[in-house]
Each structure stands twice: as structure tokens, then as C-alpha cells.
C-alpha positions as CSV (number, residue, x, y, z in Angstrom):
1,M,-19.0,-115.0,-59.3
2,S,-22.5,-115.4,-60.1
3,D,-24.8,-112.8,-61.5
4,S,-26.7,-112.8,-58.3
5,E,-23.6,-112.1,-56.3
6,L,-22.5,-109.6,-58.7
7,Q,-25.8,-107.8,-58.5
8,D,-25.7,-107.9,-54.7
9,S,-22.2,-106.4,-54.7
10,F,-23.3,-103.8,-57.2
11,N,-26.3,-102.9,-55.0
12,L,-24.2,-102.8,-52.0
13,L,-21.7,-100.5,-53.7
14,A,-24.5,-98.3,-55.0
15,A,-25.9,-98.1,-51.5
16,D,-22.5,-97.1,-50.2
17,L,-22.1,-94.5,-52.9
18,K,-25.5,-93.1,-52.1
19,T,-24.6,-92.9,-48.5
20,W,-21.3,-91.3,-49.3
21,K,-23.0,-88.9,-51.6
22,N,-25.6,-88.0,-48.9
23,D,-22.7,-87.5,-46.5
24,L,-21.0,-85.3,-49.0
25,D,-24.1,-83.3,-49.6
26,C,-24.7,-82.9,-45.9
27,N,-21.1,-81.8,-45.4
28,F,-21.3,-79.4,-48.4
29,N,-24.5,-77.9,-47.1
30,K,-22.8,-77.4,-43.7
31,L,-19.8,-75.9,-45.4
32,N,-22.1,-73.7,-47.4
33,E,-24.0,-72.5,-44.3
34,R,-20.6,-71.9,-42.6
35,F,-19.4,-69.9,-45.6
36,T,-22.6,-67.9,-45.6
37,I,-22.2,-67.1,-41.9
38,M,-18.6,-66.2,-42.4
39,H,-19.5,-64.0,-45.3
40,T,-22.1,-62.2,-43.1
41,E,-19.5,-61.9,-40.3
42,I,-17.0,-60.6,-42.8
43,S,-19.5,-58.0,-44.0
44,D,-20.2,-57.0,-40.5
45,I,-16.5,-56.8,-39.8
46,K,-16.0,-54.6,-42.9
47,S,-18.9,-52.4,-41.8
48,S,-17.3,-52.2,-38.3
49,M,-13.9,-51.5,-39.9
50,S,-15.5,-48.7,-41.9
51,E,-17.0,-47.2,-38.8
52,I,-13.7,-47.6,-37.0
53,K,-12.0,-45.8,-39.9
54,K,-14.5,-43.0,-39.6
55,D,-14.0,-42.8,-35.8
56,I,-10.2,-42.9,-36.4
57,S,-10.5,-40.1,-38.9
58,A,-12.7,-38.1,-36.5
59,I,-10.2,-38.7,-33.8
60,K,-7.3,-37.6,-36.0
61,I,-9.3,-34.4,-36.8
62,E,-10.0,-33.8,-33.1
63,Q,-6.3,-34.6,-32.4
64,E,-5.3,-31.9,-35.0
65,N,-7.7,-29.5,-33.4
66,M,-6.4,-30.3,-30.0
67,D,-2.8,-29.8,-31.3
68,K,-3.8,-26.4,-32.6
69,R,-5.5,-25.5,-29.4
70,L,-2.6,-26.8,-27.4
71,S,-0.3,-24.7,-29.6
72,K,-2.4,-21.6,-29.0
73,V,-2.4,-22.4,-25.2
74,E,1.3,-22.8,-25.3
75,N,1.7,-19.5,-27.2
76,Y,-0.7,-17.8,-24.7
77,Q,1.1,-19.3,-21.8
78,S,4.4,-18.1,-23.2
79,L,3.0,-14.6,-23.7
80,H,1.4,-14.8,-20.3
81,S,4.7,-15.8,-18.8
82,E,6.3,-12.8,-20.4
83,N,3.6,-10.6,-19.1
84,I,3.9,-12.1,-15.7
85,S,7.7,-11.5,-15.9
86,D,7.0,-7.9,-16.9
87,V,4.5,-7.5,-14.0
88,K,7.0,-8.9,-11.6
89,V,9.6,-6.4,-12.8
90,T,7.0,-3.6,-12.5
91,C,5.9,-4.8,-9.1
92,E,9.5,-4.8,-7.9
93,F,10.0,-1.4,-9.3
94,L,6.8,-0.1,-7.7
95,S,7.8,-1.7,-4.4
96,Q,11.2,0.0,-4.6
97,Q,9.4,3.3,-5.4
98,H,7.0,2.7,-2.5
99,I,10.0,2.2,-0.2
100,T,11.6,5.3,-1.6
101,L,8.4,7.4,-1.3
102,S,7.7,6.0,2.2
103,T,11.2,7.1,3.2
104,R,10.7,10.5,1.7
105,V,7.3,10.9,3.3
106,S,8.8,9.9,6.6
107,D,11.6,12.5,6.1
108,I,9.0,15.1,5.2
109,E,6.9,14.3,8.2
110,H,10.0,14.6,10.4
111,D,10.8,17.9,8.7
112,V,7.2,19.1,9.2
113,K,7.3,18.1,12.8
114,A,10.5,20.0,13.2
115,C,9.0,23.0,11.3
116,D,6.0,22.8,13.6
117,Q,8.2,22.8,16.6
118,N,10.2,25.6,15.2
119,Y,7.0,27.5,14.3
120,I,5.7,27.0,17.9
121,L,9.1,28.1,19.2
122,I,9.2,31.1,16.9
123,S,5.6,32.0,17.7
124,S,6.4,31.7,21.4
125,L,9.4,34.0,21.0
126,E,7.5,36.5,18.9
127,N,4.8,36.6,21.6
128,K,7.4,37.1,24.3
129,I,9.1,39.8,22.3
130,D,5.7,41.5,21.6
131,T,4.9,41.2,25.3
132,L,8.2,42.8,26.3
133,E,7.7,45.5,23.7
134,Q,4.2,46.2,24.9
135,H,5.5,46.3,28.5
136,A,8.1,48.8,27.4
137,R,5.2,51.0,26.2
138,Q,3.2,50.8,29.4
139,C,3.8,54.5,30.1
140,N,3.0,55.6,26.6
141,V,0.0,57.1,24.9
142,E,-0.6,57.6,21.2
143,I,-2.5,60.5,19.8
144,T,-4.0,60.2,16.3
145,N,-5.7,62.7,13.9
146,L,-3.9,65.7,15.4
147,P,-3.0,68.1,12.5
148,E,0.7,68.7,11.8
149,R,2.0,72.3,11.9
150,R,5.4,73.5,10.9
151,N,7.6,74.3,13.9
152,E,4.9,72.9,16.2
153,N,5.6,72.6,19.9
154,L,4.3,69.2,20.8
155,I,4.8,69.6,24.6
156,S,2.7,72.8,24.5
157,L,0.0,70.8,22.6
158,I,0.0,68.0,25.3
159,L,-0.2,70.5,28.1
160,N,-3.1,72.2,26.4
161,I,-4.8,68.8,25.9
162,G,-4.3,68.2,29.7
163,K,-6.1,71.4,30.5
164,V,-9.0,70.6,28.1
165,I,-9.5,67.1,29.6
166,K,-8.8,68.4,33.2
167,C,-5.7,66.3,33.8
168,S,-2.8,68.2,35.3
169,V,0.3,67.6,33.2
170,T,3.6,69.4,33.5
171,Q,6.6,69.3,31.2
172,S,8.6,67.3,33.8
173,D,5.9,64.6,33.6
174,I,6.9,63.9,30.0
175,I,10.0,61.8,29.3
176,A,9.7,61.9,25.5
177,I,7.3,63.0,22.8
178,H,7.6,62.7,19.0
179,R,5.6,62.0,15.9
180,V,6.1,58.6,14.3
181,P,6.3,57.9,10.6
182,H,3.4,56.2,8.8
183,A,3.6,52.5,8.1
184,H,2.5,53.3,4.6
185,P,4.5,56.1,2.9
186,G,1.5,57.2,0.8
187,C,-0.7,57.9,3.8
188,T,-1.9,61.6,3.9
189,R,-3.2,61.5,7.5
190,P,-1.3,63.4,10.2
191,K,1.5,61.4,11.8
192,N,0.7,60.0,15.1
193,I,2.2,61.4,18.3
194,V,3.7,59.1,20.9
195,I,4.1,60.5,24.4
196,K,6.1,58.7,27.2
197,F,5.1,59.7,30.7
198,I,7.2,59.3,33.8
199,S,4.8,56.7,35.3
200,R,2.1,54.3,34.3
201,I,-0.2,55.9,36.8
202,L,0.1,59.3,35.2
203,R,-0.5,57.7,31.8
204,D,-3.6,55.9,33.0
205,N,-5.0,59.1,34.6
206,F,-4.4,60.9,31.3
207,L,-6.3,58.3,29.4
208,S,-9.1,58.2,31.9
209,S,-9.5,62.0,31.8
210,F,-9.6,61.9,28.0
211,R,-12.3,59.2,28.0
212,L,-14.4,61.1,30.5
213,A,-14.1,64.3,28.4
214,K,-15.3,62.5,25.3
215,N,-15.1,63.8,21.7
216,I,-12.2,66.3,22.0
217,T,-11.8,68.3,18.8
218,T,-9.0,70.5,17.4
219,A,-11.3,73.6,17.9
220,Q,-11.0,73.1,21.7
221,L,-7.2,73.1,21.3
222,D,-7.3,76.4,19.4
223,I,-6.0,74.7,16.3
224,Q,-7.1,76.6,13.1
225,G,-9.1,74.8,10.4
226,S,-12.3,72.8,10.4
227,P,-12.8,71.0,13.7
228,Q,-11.6,67.4,13.8
229,S,-11.9,64.8,16.5
230,I,-8.7,63.6,18.0
231,F,-8.2,60.2,19.6
232,I,-5.9,59.1,22.4
233,N,-5.2,55.4,23.1
234,E,-2.6,53.3,24.7
235,H,0.5,52.9,22.6
236,L,0.1,49.4,21.1
237,T,2.6,47.3,19.3
238,L,2.1,46.8,15.6
239,K,0.7,43.3,16.2
240,N,-1.8,44.5,18.8
241,K,-2.8,47.5,16.5
242,M,-3.6,45.1,13.7
243,L,-5.6,42.9,16.1
244,F,-7.4,45.9,17.5
245,R,-8.2,47.2,14.0
246,E,-9.6,43.8,12.9
247,C,-11.5,43.5,16.1
248,R,-13.1,46.9,15.6
249,E,-14.1,46.1,12.1
250,T,-15.6,42.7,13.1
251,A,-17.5,44.2,16.0
252,K,-18.9,47.0,13.9
253,R,-20.0,44.5,11.3
254,H,-21.9,42.6,13.9
255,G,-23.5,45.6,15.7
256,Y,-21.3,45.7,18.8
257,K,-21.3,49.0,20.7
258,Y,-18.0,49.0,22.6
259,V,-14.4,48.1,21.6
260,W,-11.6,49.5,23.6
261,V,-8.1,48.9,25.0
262,R,-7.2,48.8,28.7
263,H,-3.7,47.8,29.9
264,A,-2.8,46.6,26.4
265,T,-5.8,44.2,26.4
266,I,-8.6,44.5,23.8
267,L,-12.0,44.4,25.4
268,V,-15.4,44.0,23.6
269,R,-18.9,44.6,24.8
270,E,-22.0,44.3,22.7
271,S,-24.2,46.7,24.7
272,D,-24.4,48.5,28.1
273,T,-25.9,45.3,29.7
274,S,-23.7,42.7,28.0
275,P,-20.8,41.0,29.6
276,I,-17.2,42.1,28.7
277,F,-14.8,39.7,27.1
278,A,-11.1,40.0,26.1
279,I,-9.6,39.5,22.6
280,K,-6.0,38.3,23.1
281,S,-5.3,36.6,19.8
282,Q,-6.6,36.2,16.2
283,N,-8.6,33.1,17.2
284,D,-10.6,35.1,19.8
285,I,-12.1,37.3,17.1
286,S,-14.4,34.4,16.3
287,R,-16.1,35.1,19.6
288,I,-17.6,38.3,18.2
289,K,-20.8,36.8,16.7
290,P,-23.8,38.5,15.3
291,R,-26.4,38.9,18.0
292,N,-27.8,42.4,18.1
293,Q,-28.2,43.8,14.6
294,S,-29.3,47.3,15.8
295,G,-26.1,48.7,14.3
296,A,-25.4,50.9,17.3
297,R,-22.3,53.2,17.0
298,M,-19.2,51.5,18.3
299,S,-17.4,53.5,21.0
300,Q,-15.5,53.1,24.3
301,P,-17.4,52.8,27.6
């Protein structure tokens, strides 16, 4: 091979080597660029992984806190469940107690109703007995404040009173006469005298004559000692006496002029021109209301 040919071959080879080198340089540059990009991407990935690790760490901390909270909630729920159980037991107990109390209240109400009925019945029977007792006294009068004397003759005293009040009374008109013991043993006033006449008409005439005579004293009956007023009224039962006494006290306090008894009925009148009304029970006393405060002396019309 000639030098010329050899030179051409060498040139050709040099050209090929240059081309191959250029290709290698180009490929290396591309690889270098890719490596740089990958390095950047790896750095970004590392940074992201660091952030992810931080987030995971925060999530773990939050998870631990959540676990603690959940544990507290579970403990509270457990305690709350126990409290609810206790409340249920208490409610059941209270419910049973309520049933028991309701039963007892019902029984008490039944007993109270029975007592009320018995009280009404007893009151009715007492009123009937008192009415019968008062009816048995319809021929009686009761004399108060008449001095006691040893060996006194009560019939003579009554006959003498009949003369003073101008009411003819004979011994045969009197069925019974006696002094009655005091309700209170310590009382120093004279014992009252109860007289039973043979008829209610005679009793009423005796009372009317006494009321017309007005203010009979012991001096008019020739009884020694300082003169004292005597009082003659219908013979009332203890219940009616108590009602009459309270009625007189109330009427006096409110300035009523008249309070008296007629046919075992208590009558009240404020003044000479006022209407008359009857007091038949404790509730009727409330009808005596303060009207005229003149303080007139209470008496019988």
C-alpha cells in the first residue's frame, strides 16, 4: 500500500475516531446531565422523606395522645357505666319506695276518709244526744248566784221567788229541785239550783215573769248579807252552756246589747232596732261582727 493510500486510511480512521469521540462526549454529557437531574431528584426525595419522617413522627405523637385520651375516655366510660349502674339501682330502689309510699298514702287517705266518716257519725250522734238531753230539760230552769245556806229549804226559796216575780208557783208544780256540783272543784261561787216544773208552759211563764221583773236581788228574797243579783235561765246542756258563754263574750267584745236563750236556742241582737239571729253552732259565732262600738251593756230583751 502506498503512502498516499496509507495516509488516506489514517485520515479516515482519524475522522472516525473523532466522530466516535464526539459521540462519546455527547453521550457522556447526556449521562452527566441525567446524573445531575437524578441527583437533584434524589435530594428532593431525601427532603420529602425527611418531611415524611417528621409527619410520621408527629402522627405517632398524636396517636400516642389519642391513645391516652382514648384510655381516659374508656376509664371515664367505665366509671360512668358504674355510676349509671348505681343510678339504676337507686332509681329502682326509689321506685319501689315510691310504690310503698303511694300504697301507704292510699291506706292513710282511706283511713282518713274512714275517720272523717266516723267523726261525722260521732258528731251527728253527739248532736242527737245533746238534742235529746236538751229536750229532757225543757221543763227545767237553772238559778245562779243564789247564796247557799245550811239546812236551806229550796222549795220555799222558789216559792218566794215566784211571789217576787209575780208568778204563782205551788209546791205541787215542782217535780224536782236540787243544787248541782260545780264543773270545777275549786269554784267558790254558790252551786246552781236546777228546778224541774211539771210542764214546759209553767217553766216558760216562770222565765217570762223573771225577765219582766228584771234585776232580782237577794235582798228582795229576805236573804241576809250584801244584796246580790240572781239569774234564772233555761237549763242548758254543758255543750250549749259553753256555746252560750263564748257567744256572750264575743258579743260583749263587739258591743252587742242583747244575748239570751229562748227554747234552748241562743239569740243575739246588736241593738233595739237590729234584727235577731240565732247561734246554733260554733261556726255561727263568726256572724257576731264588730258593727256598733258604743259598748252598750249586754242584757236580755
